[in-house]
Kinemage of the C-alpha trace (Angstrom):
@kinemage 1
@onewidth
@group {chain A} dominant
@subgroup {mainchain}
@vectorlist {calphas} color= white
{ca met a 1} P -16.973 15.703 -3.908
{ca pro a 2} L -12.624 16.449 -3.727
{ca tyr a 3} L -12.941 18.099 -0.363
{ca leu a 4} L -14.474 14.309 0.917
{ca ser a 5} L -11.922 12.399 -1.047
{ca ile a 6} L -8.616 13.986 -1.037
{ca pro a 7} L -8.044 13.783 2.891
{ca leu a 8} L -9.796 10.251 3.060
{ca ile a 9} L -6.786 9.361 0.204
{ca ala a 10} L -4.174 11.383 2.224
{ca leu a 11} L -5.194 9.631 5.789
{ca gly a 12} L -4.875 6.119 3.777
{ca val a 13} L -1.279 6.973 2.391
{ca gly a 14} L -0.167 8.186 5.595
{ca gly a 15} L -1.702 4.985 7.783
{ca ser a 16} L -0.574 2.982 5.171
{ca phe a 17} L 2.923 4.128 5.348
{ca thr a 18} L 2.782 4.032 9.446
{ca leu a 19} L 1.797 0.551 9.198
{ca gly a 20} L 4.203 -0.552 6.811
{ca met a 21} L 6.876 1.074 9.299
{ca val a 22} L 5.695 -1.133 12.464
{ca leu a 23} L 4.771 -4.186 10.994
{ca pro a 24} L 7.830 -5.865 10.252
{ca leu a 25} L 8.513 -5.047 13.948
{ca asp a 26} L 5.705 -7.097 15.528
{ca his a 27} L 6.763 -10.134 13.034
{ca ala a 28} L 10.043 -9.972 14.102
{ca arg a 29} L 12.123 -12.195 16.747
{ca asp a 30} L 15.177 -10.109 17.016
{ca ala a 31} L 16.871 -6.857 16.087
{ca asn a 32} L 18.829 -8.925 12.517
{ca glu a 33} L 14.968 -10.299 11.054
{ca ala a 34} L 13.340 -6.974 11.829
{ca asn a 35} L 15.735 -5.293 9.961
{ca ser a 36} L 15.616 -8.040 6.800
{ca leu a 37} L 11.553 -7.778 6.938
{ca thr a 38} L 11.501 -4.020 7.087
{ca ala a 39} L 13.934 -3.864 3.725
{ca phe a 40} L 12.067 -6.196 1.769
{ca val a 41} L 8.718 -4.345 3.077
{ca leu a 42} L 10.280 -0.913 1.682
{ca gly a 43} L 11.700 -2.778 -1.387
{ca ile a 44} L 7.925 -3.780 -1.823
{ca gly a 45} L 6.977 -0.704 -1.018
{ca tyr a 46} L 8.602 1.607 -2.849
{ca phe a 47} L 8.901 -0.685 -5.835
{ca ala a 48} L 5.167 -0.664 -6.294
{ca gly a 49} L 4.355 3.383 -5.111
{ca ala a 50} L 7.069 3.796 -8.327
{ca leu a 51} L 4.968 1.393 -10.623
{ca gly a 52} L 1.551 2.314 -9.362
{ca pro a 53} L 1.402 5.980 -10.562
{ca phe a 54} L 2.869 4.559 -14.516
{ca leu a 55} L 0.307 2.073 -14.284
{ca leu a 56} L -2.494 4.159 -13.774
{ca gly a 57} L -1.157 6.827 -16.267
{ca val a 58} L -1.139 4.410 -18.499
{ca ala a 59} L -4.693 2.968 -17.999
{ca arg a 60} L -5.786 6.839 -18.021
{ca asp a 61} L -4.140 7.482 -21.712
{ca ser a 62} L -5.500 4.280 -22.739
{ca thr a 63} L -9.132 5.246 -21.959
{ca gly a 64} L -9.137 8.796 -21.747
{ca gly a 65} L -10.781 8.938 -18.540
{ca phe a 66} L -10.572 8.455 -14.688
{ca thr a 67} L -13.241 5.342 -14.539
{ca val a 68} L -10.252 3.120 -15.056
{ca pro a 69} L -7.673 4.332 -12.977
{ca val a 70} L -10.311 5.056 -10.088
{ca trp a 71} L -11.682 1.428 -9.674
{ca met a 72} L -7.776 0.064 -10.058
{ca leu a 73} L -7.580 2.145 -6.807
{ca val a 74} L -10.500 0.835 -5.119
{ca ile a 75} L -9.239 -2.831 -6.128
{ca ala a 76} L -5.692 -2.452 -4.787
{ca ala a 77} L -8.078 -1.243 -1.890
{ca phe a 78} L -9.928 -4.032 -1.672
{ca leu a 79} L -7.182 -6.310 -2.166
{ca lys a 80} L -5.234 -4.725 0.805
{ca leu a 81} L -8.116 -4.738 3.313
{ca ser a 82} L -8.028 -8.969 2.513
{ca leu a 83} L -4.777 -9.465 3.702
{ca ala a 84} L -4.733 -7.672 6.761
{ca pro a 85} L -6.611 -11.063 8.404
{ca leu a 86} L -4.037 -12.961 7.579
{ca leu a 87} L -0.979 -10.334 9.864
{ca his a 88} L -0.649 -11.866 13.267
{ca pro a 89} L 1.927 -10.323 15.413
{ca gly a 90} L 4.879 -12.306 16.404
{ca arg a 91} L 4.071 -15.279 13.802
{ca ile a 92} L 5.689 -15.236 10.632
């Protein structure tokens, strides 16, 4: 199973980073707005990137297994997917 799941996770992480870098450019009206949106997206992204492993580690240490942390990742993925239809380029 790791030979399937690890490449899928890697593709998801790579795609999320690329999407996070491009989306502010699609939604910005000018260079200043693109700069502000990119700073906001990266700030939230790095905060979540730092907080995620900590929370998953706490969940793993509390439960003694990986079932809860994996379900936390599944829920986070579905939340991201549910927000995708709300993204409309050219509109803020």
